[in-house]
C-alpha positions in Angstrom: 33.5 43.4 53.8 30.1 41.9 52.8 28.4 43.1 49.6 24.9 44.0 49.0 24.0 40.9 47.6 24.9 39.0 51.0 22.0 41.1 52.7 18.4 39.9 52.8 15.3 42.0 52.1 15.2 43.0 55.6 18.5 44.7 55.7 17.3 46.9 53.0 15.4 50.2 53.5 11.8 50.4 52.4 12.4 53.8 51.5 14.1 54.4 48.1 15.8 57.3 49.0 17.4 55.9 51.7 18.3 52.9 49.8 19.9 55.1 47.0 22.1 57.2 49.6 23.2 55.0 52.2 25.1 51.9 52.0 24.0 48.5 53.6 27.8 47.9 54.3 30.5 49.0 56.5 34.3 49.2 55.9 35.6 48.8 59.5 39.3 49.4 57.8 38.4 53.2 57.5 40.1 55.4 60.0 37.8 57.3 62.3 39.7 59.0 65.1 42.0 61.0 62.9 43.9 64.1 63.4 41.7 65.5 60.7 38.6 64.7 62.4 39.8 66.1 66.1 41.4 69.0 64.4 38.2 70.2 62.3 35.5 68.9 64.7 37.3 70.9 67.8 37.9 74.0 65.3 34.1 73.8 64.0 32.7 73.4 67.7 34.7 76.3 69.0 34.1 78.5 66.0 30.3 77.9 65.8 30.0 78.3 69.4 31.8 81.7 69.4 30.2 83.4 66.5 26.5 81.8 67.6 27.3 83.6 70.8 28.6 86.7 69.3 25.5 87.0 66.9 23.0 86.2 69.5 23.1 90.0 71.0 22.0 91.6 68.0 18.6 92.8 67.3 17.8 90.4 64.7 20.3 87.4 65.6 22.3 85.3 63.3 22.2 81.5 63.9 24.7 79.5 62.1 23.7 75.7 61.9 25.8 72.8 61.9 24.8 72.4 58.1 27.0 75.1 57.2 30.0 73.5 58.8 29.1 70.1 57.2 29.3 71.7 53.7 32.4 73.9 54.4 34.4 71.0 56.3 34.1 68.6 53.3 36.4 70.3 51.1 38.7 71.4 53.8 38.9 67.6 55.0 39.8 66.6 51.3 42.5 69.4 51.1 44.0 68.4 54.6 44.3 64.8 53.2 46.5 65.9 50.4 48.8 68.4 52.3 49.0 66.6 55.7 52.4 64.6 55.7 51.8 60.7 55.5 54.9 59.7 57.6 54.3 57.5 60.7 55.8 58.4 64.2 55.7 57.0 67.5 54.6 58.7 70.7 56.2 58.3 73.8 54.5 55.9 76.3 52.5 54.4 73.7 54.7 51.4 73.2 55.1 50.3 69.4 52.0 52.1 68.3 52.7 54.2 65.2 50.5 57.2 64.1 50.3 59.4 61.3 48.6 62.7 60.8 47.4 61.4 57.3 46.2 57.9 57.5 44.5 58.0 53.8 41.8 59.7 52.0 39.2 61.7 54.0 36.1 59.6 54.7 32.5 59.7 55.5 32.9 58.6 59.0 35.3 61.5 59.7 32.8 63.8 58.2 29.9 62.6 60.3 31.9 63.0 63.5 33.0 66.5 62.4 29.2 67.1 62.0 28.2 65.9 65.7 31.3 68.4 66.9 29.9 70.9 65.1 26.2 70.4 66.3 27.4 70.5 69.8 29.0 74.0 69.3 25.6 75.1 67.6 23.7 74.3 71.0 21.5 71.8 69.0 20.5 74.5 66.0 19.3 77.2 68.2 22.3 79.3 68.5 23.7 80.2 72.0 23.4 78.2 74.9 20.2 78.9 76.8 21.4 79.9 80.3 23.6 82.7 78.6 20.3 84.8 78.4 20.0 84.2 82.4 23.4 85.4 83.1 23.2 88.3 80.7 19.9 89.6 82.5 21.4 89.1 85.7 24.4 91.5 85.0 22.6 94.0 82.6 19.0 94.4 84.4 19.8 93.8 87.9 23.3 95.4 88.4 24.5 92.3 90.0 27.8 89.9 89.3 27.9 86.3 89.1 31.0 84.4 89.6 32.5 82.3 86.7 32.0 79.2 88.2 28.7 79.7 89.3 27.7 80.9 85.7 29.6 78.0 84.0 27.8 75.5 86.4 24.4 77.3 85.4 25.2 77.0 81.5 26.6 73.2 82.0 23.5 72.0 83.8 21.0 73.6 81.6 22.4 72.4 78.5 22.9 68.8 79.8 19.2 69.0 80.7 18.0 70.4 77.3 20.3 67.9 75.5 18.6 65.0 77.7 15.0 66.4 76.6 16.1 66.6 73.0 17.5 63.1 72.9 14.6 61.6 74.7 12.2 63.3 71.9 14.5 62.1 69.2 14.5 58.7 70.5 10.7 58.9 70.8 10.3 60.1 67.0 12.6 57.6 65.9 10.7 54.7 67.6 7.3 56.1 66.3 8.6 56.0 62.7 10.1 52.3 63.1 6.8 51.3 64.4 4.8 52.9 61.6 7.5 51.5 59.0 6.9 48.2 60.5 3.1 48.4 60.4 3.4 49.6 56.6 5.7 46.6 55.5 3.6 44.0 57.4 0.5 45.0 55.8 
């Protein structure tokens, strides 16, 4: 693993808050695709999706964001790192590969991936999926039924489109920031 002294000035951030919080080095030995990550990530995604959809029908909807899950999963991850067994076992069909439910201490990489799972469950911070309102209107106001497959396809396609639009806007925003930082640094 490289130390911070081996990096040039180009590798350090010009923003002091970023330099103080984020390290320039990466530890490739940290486990990422762990049982804890999959368990907490899938639970947080499912729970956040269910709760946001459940509360979206209120007069004043309550939106639970992924930051709530990000704060809540850190102590849960550390707790699971203490209580899960460290024994290694093999799975049939995986050859000589050995697995463990607890490969070591809970780390930042696992926590980031759990937060990404949670963000997918919170419909990118807006609560429930956008197309659920369309299905609700079709059933409640027009008195028509819509099949599960048609409703599911409607929700999936609109979420993918919204995701692509948000991702494109985020990339544009990041590019603008990088260009402006480059201009500031080169002056």
